[in-house]
C-alpha positions in Angstrom: -4.4 1.8 13.9 -4.5 2.2 9.9 -7.5 0.3 8.1 -7.5 0.4 4.2 -10.5 -1.4 2.5 -10.3 -2.4 -1.5 -12.9 -3.1 -2.7 -15.4 -2.2 -5.9 -18.6 0.3 -6.5 -20.3 -3.2 -7.6 -19.8 -5.2 -4.5 -22.4 -5.8 -2.8 -20.6 -8.0 0.3 -18.1 -4.4 -0.4 -21.1 -2.5 0.5 -21.1 -4.7 3.5 -17.9 -4.7 5.1 -17.8 -0.4 4.9 -21.4 0.1 6.5 -20.0 -1.8 9.7 -17.3 -0.2 10.0 -19.1 3.4 9.5 -21.7 1.9 11.7 -18.9 1.0 14.3 -17.2 4.6 13.6 -14.2 2.6 12.4 -11.9 5.3 10.8 -10.8 3.5 7.5 -9.1 4.3 4.2 -11.0 3.1 0.7 -9.2 1.8 -2.4 -11.6 1.4 -5.6 -10.3 -1.4 -7.3 -12.1 0.1 -10.9 -10.0 3.1 -10.1 -7.3 3.1 -8.0 -4.0 1.8 -10.6 -2.6 -1.2 -9.0 -5.0 -2.1 -6.8 -6.3 -5.0 -8.0 -2.9 -6.3 -8.8 -2.3 -5.5 -5.1 -4.8 -7.8 -3.9 -3.8 -10.8 -6.0 -0.6 -10.6 -5.1 -1.4 -10.9 -1.3 -3.7 -13.1 -1.7 -3.5 -14.8 -5.3 -7.0 -14.5 -6.4 -9.2 -11.1 -7.4 -10.9 -11.4 -4.1 -13.1 -8.4 -2.8 -13.5 -6.3 -0.1 -10.2 -6.9 1.5 -8.8 -6.0 4.8 -5.2 -4.0 5.3 -5.1 -3.9 9.2 -1.6 -2.2 10.2 -0.4 -4.1 7.0 -1.7 -7.4 7.7 -4.5 -8.7 5.2 -7.5 -10.3 6.0 -10.4 -11.4 4.5 -13.7 -10.2 6.2 -16.4 -12.5 3.9 -16.7 -15.8 2.8 -17.9 -16.3 -1.0 -21.1 -18.2 -0.1 -21.9 -16.7 3.1 -20.8 -12.7 3.0 -19.4 -10.1 5.9 -18.5 -11.5 8.7 -19.7 -10.0 11.3 -19.1 -11.5 14.6 -15.9 -12.4 13.2 -14.7 -8.8 12.5 -16.6 -7.8 15.6 -14.2 -10.1 17.4 -11.5 -8.5 15.9 -12.1 -5.0 15.8 -13.7 -5.3 19.6 -17.0 -4.1 19.2 -20.7 -5.5 19.9 -21.7 -7.5 17.6 -25.2 -6.4 15.7 
């Protein structure tokens, strides 16, 4: 399994997404859109907006949060096969 996480330091939902992955020992590679040249453009090219966090799981782009509602714990638990929090 290859998991990329597009994020930024200032993003609360990004911190929650990384906390979830760490709590469940799910390995990931973080791509900070403010420190990695071209990363923000990749997000826009694949999602049509500058929306983070974004997961790229085995090449498939997944938005692990819902604007105004935060990180989707139940959906991501099911996706990764881990117990819900």
